[in-house]
VOGU-3710 file (C-alpha; in Angstrom, 3 decimals, decimal comma):
1> xxxxxxxxxx> -83,102/-9,071/199,093  -83,152/-5,004/199,798  -84,612/-3,986/203,496  -87,848/-1,866/203,425  -87,872/0,966/206,760  -89,708/0,032/208,916  -92,203/2,398/210,391  -91,533/4,316/213,544  -93,617/2,829/216,229  -94,672/3,763/219,997
11> xxxxxxxxxx> -91,080/1,279/221,114  -89,418/3,652/218,699  -85,528/4,638/220,643  -85,980/8,571/219,031  -89,708/8,457/220,428  -88,927/7,365/223,838  -85,766/9,782/224,362  -88,072/12,572/223,067  -90,927/11,581/225,932  -88,148/12,301/228,624
21> xxxxxxxxxx> -88,862/15,681/229,852  -86,046/17,732/229,723  -85,388/19,550/233,060  -83,158/22,728/231,291  -84,084/26,024/231,619  -85,378/26,824/228,005  -83,156/29,691/227,563  -79,676/28,962/226,037  -80,537/25,306/224,822  -78,657/24,549/221,788
31> xxxxxxxxxx> -78,841/21,184/221,620  -81,856/18,978/222,460  -82,261/16,923/225,122  -83,347/13,696/223,207  -80,448/14,136/220,910  -77,875/14,038/223,876  -79,294/11,219/225,172  -78,606/9,665/222,279  -75,800/10,167/221,567  -74,329/9,450/225,526
41> xxxxxxxxxx> -76,318/6,202/224,723  -74,740/5,916/220,892  -70,788/6,522/222,899  -71,483/4,018/225,646  -72,522/1,141/223,708  -68,863/1,923/221,920  -67,187/1,893/224,957  -66,758/5,369/225,882  -65,683/5,413/229,776  -65,919/9,611/229,917
51> xxxxxxxxxx> -67,276/12,615/229,268  -64,715/13,469/227,003  -64,770/10,105/224,887  -68,757/11,310/224,449  -67,405/14,428/223,422  -64,732/12,555/220,656  -67,489/10,481/219,557  -70,180/13,245/219,083  -67,722/15,114/216,720  -66,733/11,899/214,806
61> xxxxxxxxxx> -69,945/10,672/213,771  -71,728/14,769/214,010  -72,439/15,130/210,116  -73,748/11,787/209,752  -75,835/11,479/213,013  -77,343/15,360/211,702  -78,190/13,751/208,075  -79,384/10,301/209,133  -81,749/12,364/211,644  -82,734/15,429/209,066
71> xxxxxxxxxx> -81,530/17,733/212,263  -78,889/20,756/212,049  -77,245/21,534/214,931  -74,079/23,794/214,355  -71,546/21,970/216,368  -71,641/18,663/218,218  -71,890/18,433/222,301  -68,917/19,263/223,905  -67,934/17,440/227,162  -69,434/20,592/228,956
81> xxxxxxxxxx> -72,872/20,523/227,599  -72,870/16,358/228,907  -72,158/17,387/231,615  -74,280/20,170/232,597  -76,906/18,352/230,738  -76,631/15,346/233,288  -76,470/17,140/236,096  -79,487/18,759/235,608  -81,539/15,543/233,943  -84,069/14,017/235,612
91> xxxxxxxxxx> -83,274/10,943/237,005  -86,381/9,525/237,659  -88,242/10,527/234,275  -84,776/7,905/232,936  -85,525/5,155/236,098  -89,764/4,979/235,053  -91,673/2,939/232,216  -93,997/4,643/230,665  -96,411/1,926/229,714  -96,427/1,447/233,589
101> xxxxxxxxxx> -97,963/4,371/234,507  -94,818/5,944/235,596  -94,523/3,453/238,218  -90,359/3,055/238,959  -88,865/0,142/238,350  -88,609/-1,681/241,257  -85,711/-2,771/240,432  -83,720/0,037/239,985  -85,485/1,463/243,069  -85,022/-1,078/245,597
111> xxxxxxx> -82,691/0,301/248,722  -81,161/-3,289/249,009  -79,858/-3,650/245,666  -77,287/-0,526/246,375  -76,141/-2,713/249,464  -75,707/-5,549/246,743  -72,918/-3,672/244,963
//
């Protein structure tokens, strides 16, 4: 039985990643923030444990991802691109669920949880 592609919904991962604000300065941005987040997420799911692992993952899957997503990037992100991006990313926007009016998820924001770790 052939699989049919479902239309994108508001719960689509890429749409969700595109909705996250990019804290970087506009000048010099070569790789969209949503793409860096997507590659990082896929890399982590593939057991990448460092920025260099993410770079190797991005290099290995660059052509397939660009073709599947319909984007053109001259080169894959480097470990430095991930490093600079994650230093500037707005963590609060990652911890908030837009369906909850941007209220922080209490499981992530409670101070008592850090004491348990």
